[in-house]
C-alpha positions as CSV (number, residue, x, y, z in Angstrom):
1,Q,-10.2,-18.1,2.9
2,V,-7.2,-15.9,2.1
3,Q,-4.1,-16.5,4.2
4,L,-1.3,-14.1,4.8
5,V,1.7,-15.6,6.5
6,E,4.6,-13.2,7.3
7,S,8.1,-14.4,8.3
8,G,11.7,-13.3,8.5
9,G,11.6,-10.9,11.4
10,G,14.1,-10.9,14.2
11,S,16.2,-8.9,16.6
12,V,19.0,-6.9,15.0
13,L,21.5,-4.2,15.9
14,P,21.1,-0.7,14.5
15,G,22.4,-0.7,11.0
16,G,21.5,-4.3,10.5
17,S,19.4,-6.0,7.8
18,L,16.5,-8.4,7.5
19,R,14.5,-9.9,4.7
20,L,10.8,-10.4,5.3
21,S,8.5,-12.7,3.4
22,C,4.8,-12.9,3.1
23,A,3.3,-16.1,1.6
24,V,-0.2,-15.6,0.3
25,S,-2.7,-18.4,-0.4
26,E,-6.2,-18.7,-1.7
27,F,-5.9,-15.4,-3.5
28,A,-5.3,-14.0,-7.0
29,F,-2.0,-12.6,-5.9
30,D,-0.8,-11.7,-9.4
31,R,-3.7,-9.4,-10.0
32,Y,-3.3,-7.1,-7.0
33,F,-1.0,-4.4,-5.8
34,M,0.6,-5.5,-2.5
35,S,1.8,-3.6,0.4
36,W,3.8,-3.9,3.6
37,Y,2.5,-2.3,6.8
38,R,4.0,-1.9,10.2
39,H,2.5,-1.4,13.7
40,A,4.7,0.0,16.4
41,P,3.7,0.0,20.1
42,G,1.5,3.0,20.8
43,K,1.2,4.1,17.2
44,D,-1.2,3.5,14.4
45,R,-0.5,0.9,11.8
46,D,1.4,2.6,8.9
47,L,1.8,1.8,5.2
48,V,5.5,1.2,4.5
49,A,5.7,0.2,0.9
50,T,3.6,-0.8,-2.1
51,I,4.3,-2.6,-5.3
52,T,2.2,-2.9,-8.4
53,S,0.9,-6.3,-9.6
54,D,3.6,-6.5,-12.3
55,S,6.4,-5.1,-10.2
56,S,6.7,-2.1,-12.6
57,E,6.3,0.5,-9.8
58,T,7.0,0.8,-6.1
59,W,6.2,3.4,-3.5
60,Y,7.8,3.9,-0.1
61,R,7.1,6.0,2.9
62,D,9.7,8.8,3.3
63,S,11.3,7.3,6.4
64,V,12.3,4.1,4.7
65,K,13.2,5.3,1.2
66,G,16.7,4.2,0.2
67,R,16.8,1.6,3.0
68,F,13.9,-0.8,2.3
69,T,13.1,-2.6,-1.0
70,I,9.8,-4.3,-1.8
71,A,9.6,-7.1,-4.3
72,R,7.3,-10.0,-5.3
73,D,7.4,-13.4,-6.9
74,N,4.0,-13.9,-8.6
75,A,4.8,-17.5,-9.5
76,K,5.2,-18.3,-5.8
77,S,2.5,-15.8,-4.5
78,T,5.1,-14.3,-2.2
79,L,5.9,-10.7,-1.2
80,F,9.2,-9.6,0.1
81,L,10.6,-6.7,2.0
82,E,14.3,-6.2,2.3
83,L,15.2,-3.9,5.3
84,N,18.7,-2.3,5.4
85,S,20.3,0.2,7.7
86,L,17.7,-0.5,10.4
87,N,17.2,2.0,13.2
88,F,15.3,2.0,16.4
89,D,12.2,3.6,14.7
90,D,11.9,0.6,12.5
91,T,10.9,-1.6,15.5
92,A,7.4,-2.9,14.8
93,V,5.3,-5.8,13.8
94,Y,5.3,-6.0,10.0
95,Y,2.3,-7.2,8.0
96,C,1.4,-7.6,4.4
97,N,-1.9,-6.8,2.8
98,I,-3.4,-5.2,-0.2
99,P,-3.8,-1.4,-0.4
100,P,-6.1,-0.5,1.2
101,P,-5.8,-3.3,3.7
102,T,-9.2,-5.1,3.3
103,L,-7.9,-8.7,3.7
104,S,-7.9,-10.3,7.1
105,W,-4.5,-9.6,8.8
106,G,-1.9,-12.3,9.3
107,Q,0.0,-12.8,12.5
108,G,2.7,-10.4,11.4
109,T,6.5,-10.7,12.0
110,Q,8.3,-8.8,14.7
111,V,11.3,-6.7,13.9
112,T,13.2,-5.4,16.8
113,V,16.1,-3.0,16.5
114,S,18.0,-2.9,19.7
115,S,21.6,-2.3,20.9
């Protein structure tokens, strides 16, 4: 059974930073593109960023370009998302999955931007 375990969330002030991690087990992690998604209250779950299996290419939704950085460590089956210059609109539960998201979702990690 594939397991996705997200961590690293927290509560930060506007302009703050966080680094999220997603540990993946029972899965051929190094063979797949990986993505981060987020789900804000009252909104649909959105794709935030994607990285190719070999880290050669990345993609970001427009609202996070230049502020978020996706990365991965295939040796450790771990996906990362560095969040900088956070604003209120970034408040959400963040999840990792493949694109499209066909794996069972993990519990996510809450990011709250609040003054």
